[in-house]
N, C-alpha and C positions, 0 to 999 in steps of 0.2 A: 159200289166197290165189289171186288172179287171175294166171294164167300164160299167156303167149303164146309159143309155141315159136319164132316168127320172131325175137322180141326176144332170146331166149337166145343166139343166134348172135353177137350184137354184143359180148358180154362175153368178154374174154380176161384173166382175173384175173392171170395170171402176167406179163403184159407190163409192163415198167417204166413205159412211157408211158401206161398206162391212166389216164383222168381221170374224176373224179366232180364233181358240182355240189352242194356242201354249202350248205344254206339254213337260216337261223334268223331270229328276230325279237326285238325288244325293244319294250316299250310301258309307258306309265304310265296309270293309271286316270283321271288328270285330262285326258288327251288323247282325241281322237276317232279317231286313227289310230295304227297301230303302224309302227315302222321295221323294214325287212327288209334283210338283206345275204345275198349268195350268192357263194361263191368256187369257182373251178375249181382243183382240186388233182390233181396227178399222183400215181401210186403211190409215187414216191420223195419225196413230200411237197413238191415244188416247186409254188408257187402261180403260175398264169399267166392268171388271169382274175378279174374282180370285177364284181358287178352289185348295184344297189340297187332297192328297191321299197317299197310301202306298202299297207296294207290297213285296212279299217274295223273299229274295235273293235265287237264283237258282230255284225258283218256277215256276208256270205256271199261275199266276194270274194277270199278267201285263195288259192284254187286259181288263179283268173285272174291274180292278182298274180304267182305263181310262174311261170306260163307266160310272162307278159310279161317277167319278169326273165331267163328262159332265152332268149327270142327276141332280146332286146337284145344278147346275147353274140354271136349269129350264128356259133355254133360247131357243127361237125359231128363233133368228136372227143370229145365227152362220152359216157360209157358208162352212167352211172347218176346218179340224183338221191338225195341223202341229206337227209332232213327231220328237224328237231328237233321231232318230234311232229306230229300232225295236228289236234289240238284246241288252237287258238291264240287270241290276241287276245280273251280272255274269251268263248270259244266260237264263234269263226269257224272253221268246220270244213273242212279240206282234203280233197277227194275224191281219194284216191290213184289210183284206177283212171282217173278222168277226166284227171288229170295225166299218167299214163303214156300214155294214148291220145293226148293233145294233143301230147306231146313225142316220142313214139315211144321212150321210154326206160323202163327199169325204175325203180321208186321204192321206197326203203326208208325207213320212218318209225320213229324210235327214241324210246322213253321209258325212264325209269330207275327208276320205282317201280311196284309193283303197286297195283291199286285194284279196287274192287268195281263200277266203271263210273260213268258220269256222267248216266244217264237222269234220276235224281231231281233232280240239280243243275240240269239243263237245264230241267226242268219248273218248278223254283223260280225260276230266274234270268230267264226270259223271260215277259213278259206277253202277247206276241203272236207269231205265227209259230212256235209250239211244235211243231206237227206237222212242219213243214219241217225244223226243227232236229233233231228226233228221227229223221226219215227219213235225213238226212245222216249222223247219228251211227251209226245202226244198220247202214247199208250198209258201214261200215268193217270190220266183223267183229271177231273176237277177236284179241288180241295173243298172240304166242308168246314164251315165255322163251328166252333164248339165253345160254350161258356162253361168254364171249370167251376168247381165249388168255391174256389178262391175269388171268384168274380172276374177273373181274367179271361180274355178271348184269345183263342188260338185257332189255327187252321190245320186240318188233318187229311191225310189219305190213309187208307187201311186196306189190308188184304187178309183173307182167311179168318175173319171174325165178324160178329154182328156189331152194329152201331152201339147197342146198349152195353155190350161187354167192353168195347173200346172205351167208352166214356167211364165206365166203372173202374177200369184199369188205370186210366189217366188220373182220375180223382184219388185213387188209392195211393199213387206214387207221387202226387204233387202236394207238398207241404205248404208252400206259399208262392205267390206270384204265378207265373205262367209256365215255368220250366219244371218238368218232372225230375225228381231227384236222380234217377239213373242217367239221364241225359246231362244234367248239370254237372255231375261228378265226372262223367266220361269226357265232357268238354274241358274241364279243368286239367285232367290228367293228360289229354292229348296236347293241350296248349303248353303245359309246363315241360312235358317230355320233349316236345318239339324244340323248345328253347334250349334245353340241355344238350340235346344231340347236335344242334346247330353250332354250338360252341366247341365241340370236340375237334381236335386236329384230324385232318384227312390225309 
């Protein structure tokens, strides 16, 4: 994975006050946009930041959306970004390296099931712009399996950090099961806010 030695110095995993930005989305196939939430969580699991965003279903704006969500926080104390996957919103693909470069932060993307890849599905799903989608997908690289301290197996891609630091961060923010707390809470907020706004009159 993409590693930048300068960024490695920013992470002090053992510090109680270390903060990560956990980001997740929720969407319905009947809508044209997905709902995003991001939370800032300390290592002691205190939440002290929240940001919302939106991206286009089947679009190419997920990376820019997360950068926008991060910029809105105006925080200099975030050490890493946790992503609930990089292939979102019916194949709106997050560029982890671009996100890391734009924010100056390491990025960890997590998935929970193994797969044979999505190249065939991308070719089937899109009638235009296939080569762009395939290029964005292929630069992601392979996922790596990880066994958490909880005994659960997940799969990760990461940019801007070392494997050892990534594992330490994941274990620090995972209380039980396979979902790190920043992602778990971000998913809940994105899902419930999406339900709320869907019921509002337009």
